[in-house]
N, C-alpha and C positions, 0 to 999 in steps of 0.2 A: 504494500500500500504506500510505502514511503516513496518508491520509485515513481508511482503515478503522480503523487503530489509534486515531486521534484520536476517531473516532466511538464506538468501544468505551469509551474513557476518559471521554468526556462522558456516555455512557449510564450508565456505572457511577456517575458523580458525581450524576446526576439520581436514580438509584435509591437512593443513599445519602441524598439529601435526602428522598425519599419515606419511607425507613425511619425517619427522625428525626421524621416527622409521621404516624404510623400511623393515627390516627383520621381525619385529613383525607383520606387516600387509601384507606381501607378495608383496611389491611394489618395483619397480626398484629404485636403489640408485640415488638421485639427485646429480648434480655436486656441487662444492663449492658455486657457485652463487645461485643455488636453495636452498641450505641449509641456506645461509645467509638471503635470501628473506623470507623463511619460518619462521626463527627465529624472524624476525622483524614483520611479519604479524600475527603470532600466538597471541601475546598479543594486538597488535594494532587494529585488526579488531573488537574484542568484545568491547574494550574500546571506539572506535569510534562509534560503534553501540549503546552503552549505552548513550553516549552524544547526539546522534541523537534522540533516543527514548525519552529521558528526555526533550530535547528542543522542540520536536514536540508535545508530548502527556502529558507533565507535569510529575512531579516526581513520583507519585504513579503509574499511568497507564503506564508510560514509563518503569519503573522498572518491572512491571508485564508482559508487552509484551516482554521485553528483556529476562526475565526468561522463558517465554513460548516458545519463539523462540529458546532458548538454549535447551529446552527439545525436541522439534520437530527436530531441526537440529542434535542433537545427535542420535536420532533414524534414521534419514535419512542417516547420515554418516555411521552408523553401517550397515544399509541395503545395501548401495552402496559398502562398503568394502566386505561384505559377498557375494553379487552377483558377484563382480569382481573376488573374489577368486574362486568362484564356476565355473565361465566361464573359468578361466585360467586352471582349473584342468580337463576340459573336454578332453576325448580321441580324 
Protein backbone atom coordinates (compact mmCIF):
# COMPACT_ATOMS: atom_id res chain seq x y z
CA UNK A 1 0.00 0.00 0.00
CA UNK A 2 2.95 2.31 0.63
CA UNK A 3 4.08 1.93 -2.97
CA UNK A 4 0.68 3.04 -4.29
CA UNK A 5 0.77 6.13 -2.08
CA UNK A 6 4.33 6.92 -3.19
CA UNK A 7 3.29 6.47 -6.80
CA UNK A 8 0.40 8.91 -6.33
CA UNK A 9 2.67 11.47 -4.65
CA UNK A 10 5.27 11.26 -7.42
CA UNK A 11 2.60 11.44 -10.11
CA UNK A 12 1.15 14.56 -8.51
CA UNK A 13 4.64 16.09 -8.35
CA UNK A 14 5.24 15.37 -12.04
CA UNK A 15 1.88 16.89 -12.94
CA UNK A 16 2.75 19.98 -10.89
CA UNK A 17 5.93 20.25 -12.94
CA UNK A 18 3.89 19.97 -16.14
CA UNK A 19 1.51 22.67 -14.89
CA UNK A 20 4.44 25.03 -14.40
CA UNK A 21 5.49 24.54 -18.04
CA UNK A 22 2.09 24.62 -19.81
CA UNK A 23 3.37 25.57 -23.29
CA UNK A 24 5.88 22.73 -23.29
CA UNK A 25 3.30 20.10 -22.44
CA UNK A 26 0.28 21.59 -24.24
CA UNK A 27 -1.70 22.31 -21.09
CA UNK A 28 -3.83 25.34 -20.23
CA UNK A 29 -2.05 28.01 -18.21
CA UNK A 30 -2.97 27.88 -14.52
CA UNK A 31 -3.82 31.05 -12.63
CA UNK A 32 -1.44 32.63 -10.13
CA UNK A 33 -2.87 30.57 -7.26
CA UNK A 34 -2.40 27.36 -9.23
CA UNK A 35 1.18 28.29 -10.06
CA UNK A 36 1.97 29.04 -6.42
CA UNK A 37 0.40 25.78 -5.33
CA UNK A 38 2.31 23.81 -7.98
CA UNK A 39 5.59 25.46 -6.96
CA UNK A 40 5.04 24.47 -3.34
CA UNK A 41 3.84 20.94 -4.07
CA UNK A 42 6.50 20.00 -6.62
CA UNK A 43 9.34 19.65 -4.06
CA UNK A 44 7.09 18.96 -1.07
CA UNK A 45 5.31 15.85 -2.29
CA UNK A 46 8.43 13.77 -3.06
CA UNK A 47 10.10 14.89 0.17
CA UNK A 48 7.06 13.89 2.19
CA UNK A 49 6.91 10.61 0.32
CA UNK A 50 10.54 9.87 1.14
CA UNK A 51 9.91 10.57 4.81
CA UNK A 52 6.84 8.34 4.75
CA UNK A 53 8.65 5.49 2.99
CA UNK A 54 11.66 5.61 5.29
CA UNK A 55 9.52 5.76 8.42
CA UNK A 56 7.31 2.83 7.37
CA UNK A 57 9.74 0.53 5.56
CA UNK A 58 13.12 1.44 7.02
CA UNK A 59 15.95 3.38 5.39
CA UNK A 60 17.05 0.92 2.71
CA UNK A 61 13.70 -0.51 1.58
CA UNK A 62 12.08 2.90 1.92
CA UNK A 63 14.62 4.52 -0.37
CA UNK A 64 14.39 1.69 -2.89
CA UNK A 65 10.59 1.81 -3.01
CA UNK A 66 10.72 5.62 -3.28
CA UNK A 67 13.05 5.36 -6.28
CA UNK A 68 10.94 2.61 -7.86
CA UNK A 69 7.83 4.76 -7.48
CA UNK A 70 9.78 7.61 -9.11
CA UNK A 71 10.44 5.46 -12.15
CA UNK A 72 6.90 4.17 -12.54
CA UNK A 73 5.34 7.58 -11.91
CA UNK A 74 7.59 9.16 -14.54
CA UNK A 75 6.45 6.62 -17.09
CA UNK A 76 2.83 7.05 -16.08
CA UNK A 77 3.02 10.86 -16.23
CA UNK A 78 4.64 10.77 -19.66
CA UNK A 79 1.97 8.36 -20.88
CA UNK A 80 -0.84 10.52 -19.53
CA UNK A 81 0.60 13.64 -21.15
CA UNK A 82 1.05 11.85 -24.48
CA UNK A 83 -2.49 10.47 -24.45
CA UNK A 84 -3.88 13.86 -23.48
CA UNK A 85 -2.04 15.57 -26.30
CA UNK A 86 -3.17 12.91 -28.75
CA UNK A 87 -6.81 13.26 -27.70
CA UNK A 88 -6.61 17.05 -27.98
CA UNK A 89 -5.33 16.83 -31.57
CA UNK A 90 -8.20 14.65 -32.80
CA UNK A 91 -10.26 16.14 -35.61
